[in-house]
KEKE-3310 file (N, C-alpha, C; in steps of 0.2 Angstrom, whole numbers, plus 5000, padded with zeros to 4 digits):
npx = (4343:4358:4374:4389:4406:4421:4434:4452:4463:4476:4487:4490:4492:4504:4513:4514:4519:4532:4537:4538:4549:4558:4560:4566:4578:4583:4584:4595:4604:4607:4611:4620:4637:4648:4655:4652:4640:4632:4631:4624:4612:4608:4607:4596:4586:4584:4581:4569:4561:4560:4554:4542:4536:4535:4526:4514:4511:4510:4499:4489)
npy = (5715:5722:5717:5722:5726:5729:5739:5737:5748:5745:5746:5759:5764:5756:5760:5774:5773:5767:5776:5787:5783:5782:5796:5800:5793:5801:5813:5810:5807:5820:5827:5821:5821:5813:5804:5790:5789:5797:5788:5777:5784:5786:5773:5768:5777:5774:5760:5760:5768:5760:5749:5754:5757:5744:5739:5745:5740:5726:5725:5730)
npz = (5254:5253:5247:5252:5251:5260:5257:5261:5268:5270:5262:5260:5273:5277:5267:5270:5283:5281:5272:5281:5288:5279:5276:5288:5287:5276:5282:5291:5281:5276:5288:5296:5303:5299:5285:5284:5292:5284:5273:5279:5281:5268:5263:5272:5268:5255:5255:5263:5256:5244:5249:5253:5241:5236:5245:5242:5230:5233:5242:5234)
capx = (4349:4364:4380:4395:4413:4425:4441:4456:4468:4482:4493:4491:4495:4510:4517:4515:4524:4538:4539:4540:4555:4563:4561:4571:4584:4585:4587:4601:4609:4609:4612:4626:4643:4653:4653:4649:4633:4628:4630:4619:4606:4606:4604:4590:4581:4583:4578:4562:4557:4558:4549:4535:4533:4533:4520:4508:4510:4508:4492:4484)
capy = (5717:5723:5715:5727:5724:5735:5738:5739:5754:5743:5748:5766:5764:5753:5765:5780:5771:5766:5783:5791:5780:5784:5803:5800:5791:5806:5818:5807:5808:5827:5830:5817:5824:5809:5801:5783:5791:5799:5782:5773:5787:5785:5766:5768:5781:5770:5754:5760:5770:5754:5745:5758:5756:5737:5738:5748:5735:5720:5726:5733)
capz = (5257:5248:5249:5252:5253:5263:5255:5266:5267:5273:5257:5261:5280:5277:5263:5274:5289:5278:5269:5286:5290:5273:5277:5294:5283:5272:5287:5293:5276:5276:5294:5300:5301:5296:5279:5285:5294:5278:5269:5282:5280:5261:5263:5275:5264:5249:5257:5265:5250:5240:5253:5253:5234:5235:5249:5238:5224:5236:5245:5230)
cpx = (4354:4370:4386:4401:4417:4432:4446:4461:4475:4488:4495:4495:4502:4515:4518:4520:4531:4541:4541:4547:4560:4564:4566:4578:4587:4588:4594:4606:4611:4612:4618:4632:4648:4650:4650:4641:4629:4626:4624:4612:4603:4603:4598:4585:4579:4579:4571:4558:4555:4553:4542:4532:4530:4526:4513:4506:4507:4501:4487:4480)
cpy = (5717:5720:5720:5724:5730:5734:5740:5744:5752:5746:5755:5767:5762:5758:5771:5779:5770:5772:5787:5789:5782:5792:5804:5798:5797:5812:5816:5808:5815:5830:5826:5820:5820:5806:5794:5784:5793:5793:5778:5777:5786:5778:5765:5771:5777:5764:5755:5764:5765:5750:5748:5757:5749:5736:5740:5743:5728:5720:5729:5728)
cpz = (5252:5251:5248:5254:5255:5261:5261:5264:5270:5268:5259:5268:5280:5273:5267:5280:5286:5275:5275:5288:5285:5274:5283:5291:5279:5276:5289:5287:5275:5282:5298:5298:5297:5289:5279:5288:5288:5273:5272:5281:5273:5260:5266:5271:5258:5250:5259:5260:5245:5243:5253:5246:5233:5240:5246:5233:5227:5238:5240:5227)
residu = (UNK:UNK:UNK:UNK:UNK:UNK:UNK:UNK:UNK:UNK:UNK:UNK:UNK:UNK:UNK:UNK:UNK:UNK:UNK:UNK:UNK:UNK:UNK:UNK:UNK:UNK:UNK:UNK:UNK:UNK:UNK:UNK:UNK:UNK:UNK:UNK:UNK:UNK:UNK:UNK:UNK:UNK:UNK:UNK:UNK:UNK:UNK:UNK:UNK:UNK:UNK:UNK:UNK:UNK:UNK:UNK:UNK:UNK:UNK:UNK)
# end
């Protein structure tokens, strides 16, 4: 019998989920009419993009 290990794709899944939220933040950044809404969109896009990269590094 051969021993086989199954790799987890959790890093890809978490990175894609956080990346999707970052895209929503970028849409808010470009679509919100007020300056404070644009700032919140930028903050969300930046934070979730950063968390996406960290998730790939942690689960790798």
